C-alpha positions as CSV (number, residue, x, y, z in Angstrom):
1,M,46.1,4.3,66.2
2,R,43.2,6.5,67.5
3,A,44.7,9.5,65.7
4,L,44.7,7.5,62.5
5,Q,41.1,6.5,63.2
6,L,40.2,10.2,63.7
7,L,41.8,11.1,60.3
8,I,39.8,8.4,58.6
9,A,36.6,9.5,60.3
10,V,37.1,13.1,59.3
11,F,38.0,12.1,55.7
12,V,34.9,9.9,55.3
13,S,32.8,12.7,56.9
14,L,33.9,15.4,54.5
15,V,34.5,13.5,51.2
16,A,32.1,11.4,49.1
17,L,34.1,8.5,47.9
18,P,33.4,7.5,44.3
19,A,32.0,4.1,43.7
20,I,34.1,1.7,41.7
21,A,31.0,0.2,39.9
22,V,27.5,1.4,39.4
23,A,25.7,0.8,42.7
24,P,22.3,-1.0,42.6
25,A,20.8,1.6,44.9
26,V,21.7,4.8,46.8
27,V,20.3,6.1,50.1
28,E,18.2,9.2,49.6
29,A,17.0,10.0,53.1
30,V,17.1,8.6,56.7
31,Q,15.0,9.2,59.7
32,A,17.4,7.7,62.3
33,P,18.1,5.3,63.9
34,A,19.0,3.0,61.0
35,W,22.0,0.7,60.2
36,L,23.7,-0.9,57.3
37,D,25.2,-4.4,57.7
38,R,27.9,-5.3,55.2
39,S,30.4,-8.1,55.2
40,G,30.2,-8.6,58.9
41,F,30.5,-4.8,59.7
42,T,27.7,-2.5,60.9
43,S,27.5,1.3,60.3
44,P,24.8,3.9,60.5
45,L,22.7,4.4,57.4
46,V,23.3,7.9,55.9
47,P,22.1,9.7,52.9
48,G,24.3,9.4,49.9
49,M,25.5,5.9,50.8
50,A,25.9,3.6,47.8
51,L,24.5,0.2,48.5
52,Q,26.2,-3.0,47.4
53,N,25.0,-6.5,46.5
54,G,23.9,-8.3,49.7
55,D,23.7,-5.2,51.9
56,L,21.2,-5.5,54.8
57,I,19.4,-2.4,56.0
58,R,17.8,-2.2,59.5
59,T,15.6,0.6,60.7
60,G,14.9,1.2,64.4
61,A,11.7,2.3,66.3
62,G,10.1,5.3,64.7
63,A,12.7,5.3,61.8
64,R,12.2,5.5,58.0
65,A,14.6,5.3,55.0
66,Y,14.3,6.2,51.3
67,L,16.3,4.3,48.7
68,M,16.7,5.1,45.0
69,L,17.4,2.1,42.7
70,A,19.8,2.6,39.8
71,E,17.0,2.0,37.3
72,G,15.0,4.9,38.8
73,S,12.5,3.2,41.1
74,Q,12.1,4.3,44.7
75,V,11.9,2.1,47.8
76,K,10.6,3.5,51.1
77,L,11.1,1.5,54.4
78,G,9.1,1.9,57.6
79,E,10.2,1.4,61.2
80,S,11.7,-1.9,62.5
81,S,12.3,-3.1,58.9
82,R,14.9,-5.5,57.7
83,F,15.6,-5.2,54.0
84,A,18.3,-6.6,51.6
85,V,19.1,-5.8,48.0
86,Y,20.6,-8.2,45.5
87,S,21.8,-7.4,42.0
88,R,23.2,-9.5,39.2
89,S,23.5,-6.5,36.8
90,I,26.7,-5.2,35.2
91,D,25.0,-1.8,34.8
92,P,21.8,-1.7,36.8
93,R,20.9,1.7,35.3
94,K,20.2,0.1,31.9
95,Y,19.0,-3.4,33.0
96,F,18.3,-4.1,36.6
97,R,18.4,-7.9,37.3
98,G,18.0,-8.9,40.9
99,A,15.8,-9.1,44.0
100,L,14.7,-7.1,47.0
101,D,14.2,-9.0,50.2
102,V,11.7,-7.6,52.7
103,L,12.5,-9.7,55.8
104,A,10.5,-7.6,58.3
105,G,8.4,-4.4,58.4
106,A,6.7,-2.2,55.8
107,F,7.9,-1.0,52.4
108,R,6.7,0.9,49.4
109,Y,8.0,0.4,45.9
110,T,7.3,3.0,43.2
111,T,8.4,3.0,39.6
112,T,8.7,6.5,38.1
113,A,7.5,7.3,34.6
114,V,11.1,7.3,33.3
115,A,11.9,4.0,35.0
116,K,8.9,2.3,33.5
117,Q,10.7,2.5,30.1
118,R,13.8,0.7,31.3
119,K,14.4,-3.1,31.3
120,R,14.2,-5.0,34.6
121,D,14.1,-8.5,35.9
122,L,13.2,-7.7,39.4
123,S,11.3,-9.6,42.1
124,I,10.4,-8.6,45.7
125,R,10.4,-11.3,48.2
126,V,8.1,-10.6,51.2
127,S,8.6,-13.5,53.6
128,T,6.5,-16.4,52.1
129,A,5.4,-14.4,49.0
130,T,7.3,-13.4,45.9
131,I,6.1,-10.4,43.8
132,G,6.8,-10.1,40.1
133,I,7.2,-6.5,39.2
134,R,5.9,-5.0,35.9
135,G,6.5,-1.3,36.6
136,T,4.1,-0.3,39.3
137,D,3.3,1.2,42.7
138,I,2.9,-1.2,45.6
139,W,2.8,-1.1,49.4
140,G,3.6,-4.1,51.5
141,R,4.3,-5.4,55.0
142,T,5.4,-8.6,56.6
143,D,5.1,-9.3,60.4
144,P,4.4,-12.3,62.6
145,Q,0.7,-12.1,61.6
146,G,1.4,-12.6,57.9
147,E,1.8,-10.6,54.7
148,F,-0.1,-7.6,53.3
149,I,0.5,-6.5,49.7
150,A,-1.5,-3.6,48.2
151,L,-1.5,-2.7,44.5
152,L,-1.8,1.1,44.1
153,D,-1.0,1.2,40.4
154,G,0.0,-1.1,37.6
155,R,-0.2,-4.9,38.0
156,I,1.7,-7.6,39.8
157,D,1.9,-11.4,40.2
158,I,2.2,-12.8,43.7
159,T,3.5,-16.4,44.2
160,R,2.8,-18.0,47.6
161,A,2.7,-21.6,48.6
162,G,3.0,-22.6,44.9
163,E,-0.1,-20.6,43.9
164,I,0.0,-17.5,41.7
165,T,-2.3,-14.6,42.2
166,E,-2.5,-11.7,39.8
167,L,-3.5,-8.3,41.0
168,A,-4.4,-6.2,38.0
169,V,-6.9,-3.8,39.5
170,P,-5.5,-0.8,41.5
171,M,-6.6,-0.2,45.0
172,T,-6.9,-3.9,45.9
173,Y,-4.7,-5.9,48.3
174,F,-3.5,-9.4,49.0
175,D,-4.2,-10.4,52.6
176,A,-2.3,-13.5,53.7
177,P,-2.5,-14.3,57.4
178,R,0.2,-16.7,58.7
179,G,-0.9,-20.3,58.0
180,Q,-4.1,-19.4,56.2
181,A,-5.2,-19.0,52.6
182,A,-4.7,-15.6,51.0
183,V,-7.7,-13.4,50.0
184,V,-7.8,-10.4,47.7
185,K,-9.8,-7.5,49.1
186,P,-10.6,-3.9,48.0
187,L,-8.4,-1.2,49.5
188,D,-10.4,1.9,50.7
189,V,-9.0,5.4,51.0
190,A,-9.0,5.4,54.8
191,L,-6.9,2.2,55.0
192,L,-4.5,3.5,52.3
193,K,-3.9,6.7,54.3
194,S,-3.2,4.7,57.4
195,I,-0.7,2.3,55.9
196,S,1.0,5.0,53.8
197,R,2.1,6.9,56.9
198,Q,4.1,3.9,58.0
199,T,6.6,4.4,55.2
200,E,6.4,8.2,54.6
201,I,8.9,10.8,55.8
202,E,6.9,14.0,56.4
203,A,7.9,17.5,57.3
204,G,8.9,17.7,60.9
205,D,10.0,14.0,61.2
206,G,13.6,15.0,61.7
207,A,15.1,13.2,58.6
208,T,18.4,13.9,57.0
209,W,18.9,14.2,53.3
210,R,21.8,14.3,50.9
211,K,21.6,18.1,50.9
212,G,20.8,20.1,54.0
213,S,22.5,23.1,55.7
214,W,21.4,22.6,59.3
215,R,23.2,20.4,61.8
216,A,22.8,19.2,65.4
217,V,26.2,19.5,67.2
218,V,26.5,16.8,69.9
219,S,29.9,17.8,71.2
220,V,33.0,19.8,70.5
221,A,35.8,17.7,71.8
222,Q,39.3,18.9,72.7
223,S,41.0,15.7,71.9
224,N,40.8,13.1,69.2
225,E,40.1,10.4,71.8
226,A,37.0,12.2,73.1
227,A,35.8,12.9,69.5
228,L,36.1,9.3,68.5
229,E,34.4,8.1,71.6
230,M,31.4,10.2,70.9
231,Y,31.5,9.3,67.2
232,D,31.5,5.6,68.1
233,R,28.7,6.0,70.5
234,L,26.5,7.7,67.9
235,Q,27.4,5.2,65.3
236,E,26.4,2.3,67.5
237,A,23.1,4.0,68.3
238,G,22.3,4.3,64.5
239,F,22.9,8.0,64.0
240,G,25.4,8.9,61.3
241,A,27.7,11.5,62.7
242,R,30.4,13.6,61.1
243,I,33.6,14.9,62.6
244,R,34.8,18.4,61.6
245,P,38.0,20.1,62.9
246,V,37.4,23.6,64.2
247,A,40.0,26.1,65.5
248,A,39.8,26.6,69.2
249,D,40.9,30.2,68.8
250,A,40.5,31.6,65.3
251,T,42.8,34.6,66.1
252,A,45.7,32.5,67.4
253,V,48.9,32.4,65.2
254,S,49.4,28.7,66.1
255,K,46.2,26.9,65.7
256,V,44.8,24.6,68.3
257,W,42.1,22.3,67.0
258,N,38.9,21.0,68.5
259,Y,36.7,18.4,66.9
260,E,33.0,19.0,66.3
261,V,30.9,15.9,66.3
262,A,27.5,16.5,64.7
263,L,24.5,15.1,62.9
264,T,24.2,16.9,59.5
265,G,21.9,17.2,56.5
266,F,18.8,18.7,57.9
267,A,16.6,20.9,55.7
268,N,15.8,23.4,58.4
269,E,16.0,24.2,62.1
270,A,12.8,22.3,63.0
271,E,14.0,19.1,61.4
272,A,17.3,19.3,63.2
273,Q,15.6,20.0,66.5
274,R,13.2,17.0,66.0
275,A,16.2,14.7,65.4
276,S,17.9,16.2,68.5
277,N,14.9,15.4,70.6
278,R,14.9,11.8,69.3
279,L,18.6,11.4,70.0
280,K,18.1,12.6,73.6
281,A,15.2,10.2,74.1
282,L,17.1,7.2,72.8
283,T,20.6,7.9,74.1
284,G,20.4,10.7,76.7
285,L,22.7,12.8,74.6
286,E,21.9,16.5,74.0
287,A,22.7,18.4,70.8
288,K,22.8,22.1,69.9
289,V,21.1,23.0,66.6
290,M,23.2,25.2,64.3
291,R,23.4,26.3,60.7
């Protein structure tokens, strides 16, 4: 059984499985740890993963995630976020009908110039508030203190407690403390810079992308049992690992295989090293950076 599990893990690690239908969103980048909850199962969030209707994404401390919706808009998630995507579309690339649920944490939703030309019936639910989207750029957060929704470009309608507030002037924000009336305030550049960092992945953060030639090798196991144990440990911690068979002795006539367990998809050595440092801090595991 464990041998079969190893074969499945290796296959999933090396092959991108085609989606049966058009996915409502795809994962672009991940600054671990982060998880995907689907139909009662949990797995690490990894770049290239196609999301399904009802998927729940969770990010850990210091984590970030970028998602690309099928209609061309981008969603950025900050640390300690809980986010779900719902789609009622047959082909969300042409007409996206659905909702995005921000259950906790910070997010940024940005509609690209191309996406603005496409049809959508999309709302973003942020705890007690619902945002009607009209092709725009917004930043928001929900936490125990309340909701904060900033309009950076475009216009939005916010429904809260039966009242509708329209934000049509960029660089304003909707401040709604828990249990209090909401107030619209101007957003200054200093505050924008501060909140933006909460959802941005910057150079040196140690994020993984769909393409990246550097990796952080956590172990080279001599048995499939040991490889799967390490793989499972990393999965549970929210780090998407891959298993790759490597020859123990490349010159031998009869090959003996070891199993490399690694974090992959880093743009350069510094990114891989930063992720290795975070892995050690969270799990105690050490990794060797390689190309």
